[in-house]
N, C-alpha and C positions, 0 to 999 in steps of 0.2 A: 421471423425474418429479421436479419441484422440490418441496422441502418447503415447507410454509406457514411464514411467519414468525411467531415467537412474539410475542405482544403486548408491546410495550415494548422489544423487542430489535432492534438495528440489523442491516441486511443486511451482508454481507461488504464490499461496495463502500462503503456509508455509513460503516462502522467504519474502514476504511482511510483514507478521505478525512478523517474527523474527527481521527484520530490525526496524520496528516501536516499538517493545517491547524494543529493545536495545537502540535506539536513542531517542524515545519519539515522534518525529514527523519528517516528511521528505517531500521533494518536489518530483514531478514526475520525474524530471531529475535525482535526487539522487537515486530513486528507480530503474530506468532503468540502471544507471551506476553500482549499486551494485549487482543487480540480473542477469544482462546480458540477460534478456528476451526482446522480442519485445515491443515497445511502446504501440501498439494497444492492445496487450494481457494484459499488465499491466492495461491499462485504463478500459478494460472490467471487469477484475477481481476486481478492486477497486470499480467500479460502482455496481457490484453485492454485494460486501461486505458492501457498504453503504446502499443498500436496505435491507440487512439482519440486519443492525444495529450494525455492528462490528467496523466500522470506521466512523470518522467524517471528513468533509472537511471544510476548511476555507481559508481565504486570508491573505497574509503577504505582507507588503510593504517594499521594500528594494531598496535604491538608485533610488527612483522614479519609480520603476517597481513593478507590482503586481505579486505575485507568489501564486499558489494554494498549500496549505499545507495539509497534511493528518496526522491524529492522531488516535491511537487506543482508543476506549472508555474505561473508567475505569470500575472496577468491579461493583461499585454502579450504574452506568448508564446502564449496561447490565442487571441488575436484575429488572429494572423497567418494 
């Protein structure tokens, strides 16, 4: 059963979209830190958004480590 949303608090989906729209791209750790939601909940939500074609996933190398990076699709990509 889904929890009711607290007044004034964004849903997981809204929070992810807001962060990606403001920042452009983000890692999973950054999304967890900024939203305050559970890691698994964010992963499931992101996976569903990728299937719907709202978000793209990619890899970024930094200091010899690979990080998964998430981006919102542009308006042109969404209309295809």
